[in-house]
N, C-alpha and C positions, 0 to 999 in steps of 0.2 A: 146558553144562548149560541146560536149557526152561526160559523163561520161562513164567511167567503167566497171558501171554497166547496165549504156545501152546500150551498147557494147556491152554483154551479154546475154542480153535481145533480143535485135532485131542485131543479130549478120551484115542480109543480109543491114540493113539499111534501110528496107519497111516501118517503118513509121516514122522517122525520119526525112518527111519534110511535117510528119501532120499536123493545126491544132490541137488546143486542141476539137474543136469544132469536126473537120475532125472524129480523134483520137475516142469520146467520143457515138460519133455517128455508126462506125464500132463496140465498144464493144455493142454498145446495140443492132446492123440487130446483131448480131451471138448468140445475149444473145439467143432473142425474134429464132432466128430459131431452137437454143437446146431447150425453150420450149417447142419449136410446135411438132419438133423434139418427145419427150421426150412424149409429151402427143400423139403423135398417139401411141406409143409404149402399155404407158397405156389403152387407149381405147383397143387396140388390145387384152390384155393382158385381162382383163376384159369379155372385150365380148363372 
């Protein structure tokens, strides 16, 4: 069952069918992308 808090955080139900492994993988993929972009921006500023 989906709680009210879960509905508020994911109103479209995008992640409702994700297993824990799928969800963690998507978070880590997103986190890696953010780090990569930030690192690139930092290198551009320093250069």
